[in-house]
All heavy atoms as an XYZ file, in Angstrom:
609
protein
N      99.254     92.273     91.430
C      99.454     92.501     92.822
C     100.428     93.718     93.033
O     101.280     93.969     92.168
C     100.185     91.217     93.356
C     100.533     91.411     94.845
S     101.143     89.947     95.643
C      99.593     89.208     96.041
N     100.178     94.515     94.046
C     100.869     95.595     94.373
C     101.230     95.543     95.844
O     100.612     95.006     96.677
C     100.139     96.907     94.092
N     102.461     96.073     96.177
C     102.901     96.162     97.572
C     102.966     97.648     98.017
O     103.283     98.509     97.338
C     104.224     95.443     97.829
O     105.293     96.056     96.963
C     104.209     94.067     97.603
N     102.725     97.841     99.288
C     102.668     99.172     99.895
C     104.207     99.646    100.164
O     104.932     98.987    100.798
C     101.902     98.997    101.257
O     102.090    100.309    101.877
N     104.519    100.788     99.612
C     105.820    101.282     99.742
C     106.161    101.973    101.090
O     107.300    102.044    101.532
C     106.117    102.334     98.664
C     104.690    102.831     98.356
C     103.768    101.658     98.680
N     105.150    102.341    101.832
C     105.232    102.944    103.114
C     104.273    102.405    104.071
O     103.376    101.565    103.721
C     104.881    104.364    102.977
C     105.636    105.379    102.003
C     105.012    106.698    101.852
C     107.094    105.414    102.457
N     104.469    102.558    105.315
C     103.454    102.225    106.276
C     103.477    100.627    106.609
O     104.532     99.977    106.455
N     102.344    100.128    106.985
C     102.248     98.730    107.296
C     102.644     97.845    106.055
O     102.522     98.198    104.969
C     100.926     98.440    107.815
C     100.147     99.617    107.286
C     101.075    100.768    107.121
N     103.188     96.598    106.304
C     103.591     95.742    105.257
C     102.393     95.080    104.546
O     101.935     94.005    105.016
C     104.511     94.737    105.909
C     103.920     94.690    107.363
C     103.496     96.028    107.627
N     101.855     95.756    103.623
C     100.557     95.236    102.932
C     100.797     95.051    101.474
O     101.629     95.645    100.853
C      99.459     96.312    103.101
C      99.072     96.708    104.432
C      97.986     97.905    104.407
C      98.537     95.671    105.250
N     100.088     93.956    100.910
C     100.041     93.690     99.630
C      98.651     93.630     99.065
O      97.798     93.345     99.827
C     100.650     92.298     99.291
N      98.343     94.033     97.832
C      96.966     94.164     97.331
C      96.933     93.199     96.040
O      97.814     93.269     95.198
C      96.658     95.610     96.902
C      96.829     96.508     98.087
C      98.059     97.178     98.429
C      95.759     96.833     98.967
C      98.148     98.026     99.511
C      95.835     97.652    100.008
C      97.128     98.230    100.237
O      97.195     99.087    101.347
N      95.917     92.407     95.979
C      95.687     91.558     94.853
C      94.323     91.690     94.327
O      93.320     91.518     95.053
C      95.980     90.063     95.309
N      94.213     91.892     93.039
C      92.856     92.043     92.373
C      92.432     90.626     91.930
O      93.211     89.873     91.500
C      93.110     92.930     91.113
N      91.125     90.404     92.128
C      90.490     89.206     91.733
C      89.399     89.412     90.683
O      88.300     89.927     91.058
C      89.901     88.439     92.931
O      89.266     87.292     92.459
N      89.741     89.160     89.514
C      88.778     89.401     88.374
C      87.448     88.603     88.630
O      86.347     89.137     88.448
C      89.366     89.004     87.075
C      88.685     89.388     85.844
O      87.545     88.841     85.568
N      89.137     90.458     85.212
N      87.541     87.409     89.049
C      86.357     86.485     89.216
C      85.467     87.018     90.292
O      84.192     86.956     90.116
C      86.832     85.087     89.532
N      85.988     87.457     91.448
C      85.176     87.876     92.567
C      84.784     89.273     92.586
O      83.963     89.782     93.320
C      85.802     87.503     93.949
O      86.919     88.273     94.045
N      85.461     90.143     91.733
C      85.277     91.610     91.702
C      85.737     92.298     92.894
O      85.151     93.344     93.323
N      86.726     91.820     93.532
C      87.352     92.417     94.698
C      88.878     92.576     94.707
O      89.520     92.166     93.826
C      87.079     91.474     95.923
O      87.743     90.289     95.768
C      85.644     91.241     96.211
N      89.354     93.445     95.604
C      90.776     93.558     95.800
C      90.993     93.093     97.215
O      90.441     93.608     98.202
C      91.243     94.982     95.632
C      92.697     95.125     96.077
C      91.111     95.422     94.201
N      91.816     92.053     97.484
C      92.155     91.527     98.719
C      93.407     92.269     99.284
O      94.284     92.593     98.557
C      92.411     90.083     98.686
O      91.179     89.426     98.439
N      93.351     92.411    100.615
C      94.546     93.054    101.253
C      95.216     91.870    102.085
O      94.580     91.341    102.970
C      94.056     94.164    102.163
C      93.396     95.226    101.421
C      95.269     94.799    102.869
C      92.743     96.341    102.154
N      96.555     91.771    101.888
C      97.347     90.806    102.674
C      98.245     91.589    103.563
O      99.105     92.395    103.022
C      98.089     89.881    101.723
C      99.249     88.985    102.348
C      98.466     87.989    103.311
C      99.919     88.299    101.387
N      98.165     91.399    104.799
C      99.112     91.920    105.800
C     100.230     90.940    105.877
O     100.104     89.865    106.442
C      98.484     92.122    107.194
C      99.420     92.831    108.185
O     100.628     92.510    108.130
O      98.929     93.604    108.917
N     101.324     91.360    105.235
C     102.469     90.426    105.111
C     103.220     90.227    106.489
O     104.069     89.348    106.610
C     103.403     90.798    104.048
O     103.994     92.076    104.375
C     102.843     90.862    102.665
N     102.891     91.086    107.426
C     103.390     90.910    108.769
C     102.807     89.829    109.606
O     103.439     89.056    110.233
N     101.460     89.861    109.573
C     100.651     88.868    110.210
C     100.122     87.772    109.541
O      99.488     86.753    110.047
C      99.435     89.581    110.992
O      98.576     90.104    109.912
C      99.962     90.822    111.829
N     100.245     87.822    108.177
C      99.814     86.908    107.206
C      98.193     86.758    107.253
O      97.680     85.609    107.178
C     100.401     85.478    107.345
C     101.900     85.551    107.107
C     102.628     84.195    107.279
C     102.262     85.994    105.688
N      97.596     87.812    107.462
C      96.047     87.814    107.426
C      95.545     88.504    106.132
O      96.220     89.428    105.584
C      95.563     88.604    108.668
O      96.055     89.929    108.740
C      95.833     87.885    109.932
N      94.426     87.995    105.723
C      93.829     88.602    104.402
C      92.543     89.129    104.775
O      91.709     88.489    105.512
C      93.661     87.469    103.410
C      95.057     86.807    103.022
C      93.002     87.931    102.175
C      94.972     85.605    102.135
N      92.193     90.287    104.215
C      90.949     90.869    104.252
C      90.499     91.253    102.855
O      91.367     91.511    101.937
C      90.762     92.049    105.189
O      91.647     93.146    104.708
N      89.155     91.159    102.617
C      88.686     91.598    101.303
C      87.629     92.677    101.420
O      86.496     92.431    101.774
C      88.030     90.342    100.572
O      89.005     89.276    100.468
C      87.539     90.687     99.159
N      88.094     93.912    101.216
C      87.183     95.006    101.359
C      86.145     95.134    100.224
O      86.461     94.776     99.081
C      88.051     96.252    101.455
C      89.394     95.795    100.854
C      89.435     94.364    100.870
N      84.930     95.588    100.557
C      83.908     95.806     99.564
C      84.187     97.119     98.817
O      84.657     98.061     99.395
C      82.593     95.876    100.165
N      84.004     97.077     97.623
C      84.149     98.272     96.758
C      83.401     98.020     95.370
O      83.323     96.838     94.923
C      85.529     98.634     96.335
N      82.902     99.016     94.774
C      82.178     98.770     93.475
C      83.198     98.680     92.295
O      83.447     99.441     91.526
C      81.327    100.006     93.249
C      82.140    101.112     94.118
C      82.760    100.342     95.184
N      83.809     97.409     92.210
C      84.737     97.174     91.193
C      84.250     96.269     90.148
O      83.479     95.219     90.557
C      86.058     96.592     91.778
C      86.712     97.504     92.796
C      87.854     96.795     93.550
C      87.194     98.746     92.205
N      84.471     96.364     88.882
C      83.879     95.491     87.925
C      85.039     94.740     87.203
O      85.813     95.232     86.403
C      83.172     96.333     86.861
C      82.101     97.163     87.432
C      82.516     95.505     85.739
C      81.561     98.264     86.561
N      85.209     93.499     87.685
C      86.213     92.585     87.080
C      87.616     93.164     87.201
O      88.268     93.380     86.163
C      85.899     92.177     85.684
N      88.033     93.480     88.347
C      89.417     94.059     88.584
C      90.394     93.105     88.022
O      90.438     91.941     88.361
C      89.478     94.325     89.988
C      88.597     93.441     90.748
C      87.454     93.313     89.666
N      91.436     93.712     87.317
C      92.359     92.819     86.683
C      93.842     93.311     86.946
O      94.788     92.597     86.653
C      92.190     92.831     85.112
N      93.936     94.427     87.627
C      95.282     94.861     88.074
C      95.145     95.920     89.058
O      94.189     96.612     89.179
N      96.187     96.170     89.835
C      96.247     97.076     90.951
C      97.602     97.616     91.127
O      98.565     96.877     90.993
C      95.543     96.537     92.155
C      96.429     95.332     92.749
C      95.446     97.547     93.258
N      97.702     98.904     91.414
C      98.991     99.458     91.791
C      98.689    100.499     92.951
O      97.522    100.905     93.099
C      99.733    100.172     90.621
O     100.986    100.459     91.081
C      98.996    101.360     90.179
N      99.710    100.861     93.621
C      99.504    101.829     94.718
C     100.500    103.084     94.484
O     101.554    102.827     93.971
C      99.739    101.264     96.137
C      99.399    102.177     97.250
C     101.252    100.833     96.304
C      99.241    101.525     98.637
N      99.986    104.239     94.775
C     100.733    105.443     94.556
C     102.005    105.458     95.544
O     101.920    104.894     96.671
C      99.939    106.731     94.807
O      99.403    106.686     96.113
C      98.826    106.795     93.777
N     103.001    106.147     95.099
C     104.261    106.174     95.934
C     104.044    106.685     97.360
O     104.796    106.350     98.270
C     105.275    106.947     95.187
C     104.841    106.964     93.807
C     103.318    106.772     93.897
N     103.049    107.612     97.510
C     102.840    108.166     98.846
C     101.796    107.302     99.718
O     101.431    107.716    100.781
C     102.189    109.580     98.668
C     100.871    109.689     97.904
O     100.381    108.584     97.511
O     100.336    110.806     97.696
N     101.473    106.134     99.142
C     100.717    105.181     99.840
C      99.240    105.702    100.108
O      98.548    105.140    101.068
C     101.335    104.770    101.221
C     101.032    103.367    101.743
O     100.806    102.487    100.820
N     101.017    103.176    102.931
N      98.733    106.609     99.391
C      97.375    107.087     99.619
C      96.332    106.488     98.753
O      95.180    106.276     99.251
C      97.405    108.682     99.479
C      96.018    109.282     99.530
C      98.373    109.321    100.431
N      96.732    106.250     97.459
C      95.524    105.693     96.579
C      96.063    104.441     95.927
O      97.204    104.224     95.673
C      95.376    106.770     95.428
C      94.763    108.132     95.966
C      95.577    109.148     96.120
C      93.432    108.157     96.235
C      95.020    110.380     96.702
C      92.838    109.329     96.725
C      93.657    110.462     96.939
O      93.035    111.535     97.382
N      95.085    103.582     95.666
C      95.160    102.499     94.788
C      94.542    102.794     93.492
O      93.571    103.486     93.382
C      94.481    101.241     95.354
C      94.879    100.631     96.680
C      93.903     99.650     97.159
C      96.254    100.030     96.545
N      95.143    102.331     92.335
C      94.537    102.440     91.025
C      94.285    101.079     90.645
O      95.116    100.142     90.605
C      95.430    103.084     90.083
C      95.595    104.556     90.248
C      96.409    105.172     91.236
C      94.770    105.464     89.546
C      96.591    106.574     91.450
C      94.847    106.850     89.754
C      95.744    107.398     90.664
O      95.897    108.716     90.864
N      92.980    100.721     90.281
C      92.460     99.452     89.961
C      91.971     99.442     88.552
O      90.959    100.120     88.191
C      91.453     98.949     90.937
C      90.929     97.478     90.603
C      91.853     99.044     92.348
N      92.515     98.594     87.697
C      92.075     98.506     86.334
C      90.879     97.472     86.331
O      90.967     96.434     86.781
C      93.166     97.885     85.396
N      89.783     98.081     85.818
C      88.437     97.281     85.774
C      88.212     96.721     84.375
O      87.683     97.390     83.502
C      87.263     98.142     86.249
C      87.492     98.581     87.679
O      87.582     97.748     88.600
N      87.465     99.810     87.920
N      88.726     95.567     84.092
C      88.593     95.095     82.724
C      87.171     94.895     82.275
O      86.838     95.080     81.105
C      89.313     93.703     82.554
O      88.655     92.582     83.311
N      86.217     94.644     83.164
C      84.772     94.519     82.779
C      84.027     95.853     82.691
O      82.987     95.830     82.108
N      84.663     96.866     83.143
C      83.970     98.248     83.102
C      84.714     99.228     82.166
O      84.251    100.338     82.116
N      85.783     98.758     81.566
C      86.528     99.744     80.745
C      87.000    101.037     81.470
O      87.007    102.081     80.944
C      85.809    100.047     79.428
C      85.422     98.827     78.729
O      86.106     97.862     78.695
N      84.345     98.906     78.011
N      87.353    100.802     82.794
C      87.694    101.951     83.631
C      88.778    101.600     84.500
O      89.173    100.514     84.688
C      86.475    102.434     84.564
O      86.122    101.235     85.324
C      85.288    102.721     83.712
N      89.322    102.702     85.168
C      90.337    102.600     86.232
C      89.720    103.267     87.423
O      89.209    104.415     87.259
C      91.651    103.180     85.917
C      92.464    103.350     87.144
C      92.323    102.419     84.829
N      89.600    102.562     88.572
C      89.001    103.160     89.747
C      90.185    103.710     90.633
O      91.186    103.052     90.797
C      88.271    102.034     90.672
O      87.140    101.673     89.951
N      89.989    104.902     91.142
C      90.934    105.509     92.144
C      90.356    105.279     93.456
O      89.194    105.664     93.780
C      91.140    107.046     91.873
C      92.107    107.535     92.854
C      91.503    107.294     90.356
N      91.055    104.536     94.278
C      90.563    104.065     95.591
C      91.421    104.703     96.698
O      92.526    104.477     96.650
C      90.570    102.538     95.666
C      90.118    102.009     96.981
C      89.769    101.945     94.560
N      90.727    105.343     97.596
C      91.495    105.806     98.781
C      91.835    104.722     99.693
O      90.938    103.975    100.220
C      90.645    107.004     99.618
C      91.489    107.643    100.652
C      90.806    108.808    101.229
O      89.707    109.193    100.764
N      91.267    109.319    102.339
N      93.147    104.406     99.854
C      93.542    103.159    100.507
C      93.076    103.120    102.027
O      92.643    102.068    102.432
C      95.142    103.145    100.591
C      95.608    101.870    101.092
C      97.166    101.900    101.377
N      97.491    102.944    102.328
C      97.426    102.740    103.627
N      96.964    101.617    104.127
N      97.735    103.669    104.429
N      93.095    104.194    102.797
C      92.702    104.061    104.214
C      91.292    103.788    104.392
O      90.909    103.055    105.314
C      93.110    105.415    104.948
C      94.580    105.586    105.199
O      95.332    104.552    104.967
N      94.923    106.731    105.626
N      90.393    104.292    103.501
C      88.982    104.042    103.633
C      88.466    102.970    102.692
O      87.320    102.407    102.850
C      88.155    105.356    103.363
C      88.592    106.515    104.217
C      87.791    107.765    103.715
C      88.216    106.290    105.660
N      89.324    102.531    101.700
C      88.866    101.698    100.712
C      87.627    102.158    100.035
O      86.682    101.379     99.948
C      88.862    100.262    101.134
C      89.191     99.329     99.934
C      90.502     99.196     99.550
C      88.205     98.787     99.086
C      90.850     98.433     98.403
C      88.531     98.074     97.969
C      89.779     97.920     97.667
N      87.514    103.470     99.766
C      86.525    104.075     99.073
C      86.886    104.625     97.637
O      87.993    105.191     97.458
C      85.928    105.239     99.922
N      86.062    104.270     96.693
C      86.286    104.824     95.326
C      86.033    106.271     95.322
O      84.990    106.709     95.630
C      85.487    104.040     94.264
C      85.644    104.631     92.954
C      85.788    102.595     94.271
N      87.138    107.008     94.917
C      87.001    108.557     94.842
C      86.870    109.036     93.524
O      86.427    110.189     93.305
C      88.224    109.206     95.516
O      89.406    108.780     94.865
C      88.317    108.804     97.051
N      87.133    108.220     92.461
C      87.013    108.663     91.049
C      87.089    107.414     90.232
O      87.612    106.373     90.588
C      88.215    109.597     90.722
C      87.966    110.408     89.474
O      86.809    110.344     88.901
N      88.905    111.116     89.031
N      86.475    107.499     89.065
C      86.490    106.613     88.013
C      86.832    107.129     86.728
O      86.237    108.068     86.374
C      85.199    105.797     87.920
O      84.813    105.194     89.226
C      85.179    104.600     86.971
N      87.790    106.548     86.087
C      88.319    107.121     84.795
C      88.048    106.163     83.668
O      88.547    104.985     83.735
C      89.955    107.283     85.012
C      90.143    108.258     86.118
C      90.451    107.869     83.672
C      91.641    108.137     86.578
N      87.491    106.646     82.621
C      87.220    105.766     81.437
C      88.531    105.743     80.604
O      89.275    106.690     80.502
N      88.921    104.433     80.235
C      90.196    104.277     79.674
C      90.192    103.425     78.299
O      91.266    103.236     77.749
C      91.229    103.553     80.649
C      91.597    104.498     81.777
C      90.689    102.202     81.097
N      89.103    102.969     77.994
C      89.126    102.165     76.753
C      88.811    100.722     77.056
O      88.638    100.262     78.150
N      88.831     99.848     76.021
C      88.349     98.494     76.147
C      89.249     97.615     76.993
O      90.475     97.467     76.709
C      88.239     97.884     74.788
C      87.459     96.586     74.754
C      87.187     96.145     73.369
C      86.418     94.748     73.469
N      86.073     94.270     72.155
N      88.708     96.977     77.940
C      89.314     95.836     78.798
C      90.765     96.166     79.234
O      91.655     95.363     79.021
C      89.319     94.593     77.883
O      88.006     94.246     77.543
N      90.980     97.143     80.135
C      92.195     97.273     80.731
C      92.534     96.097     81.523
O      91.769     95.647     82.343
C      92.074     98.646     81.524
C      90.705     98.625     81.881
C      89.924     98.048     80.736
N      93.775     95.534     81.456
C      94.038     94.325     82.088
C      95.309     94.451     82.957
O      95.709     93.440     83.561
C      94.249     93.187     81.045
C      93.705     91.858     81.545
C      92.370     91.673     81.559
C      94.621     90.948     82.043
C      91.896     90.427     82.044
C      94.120     89.799     82.568
C      92.800     89.481     82.516
N      95.905     95.600     83.006
C      97.031     95.710     83.908
C      97.219     97.252     84.170
O      96.617     98.115     83.577
N      98.075     97.558     85.167
C      98.252     98.863     85.538
C      99.677     99.065     86.212
O     100.078     98.114     86.961
C      97.150     99.420     86.431
C      97.200    100.985     86.474
C      97.155     98.794     87.744
C      95.806    101.503     86.994
N     100.341    100.145     85.973
C     101.568    100.360     86.610
C     101.634    101.659     87.324
O     101.051    102.605     87.019
C     102.761    100.381     85.602
C     103.044     99.092     84.914
C     104.205     99.237     84.127
N     104.431     98.036     83.359
C     105.705     97.450     83.320
N     106.602     98.043     83.887
N     105.751     96.292     82.662
């Protein structure tokens, strides 16, 4: 889980089983699950400028770079076998 350092009070949670990252608005307590091509996401963090999420894909041996506002994958980085967390 990662929390947004700037902007709206948001938290992000990776779900390995469903292949999604859910967004929790901690102000309104609403949850949304945006679609993205993620393969067994196991960890998520957000950049200090609140622009990108980095998602460790344990099933794809990659880290996805996700533009937060659009929830669009802008890059995929190969990182080795089964990344399971990210800072």
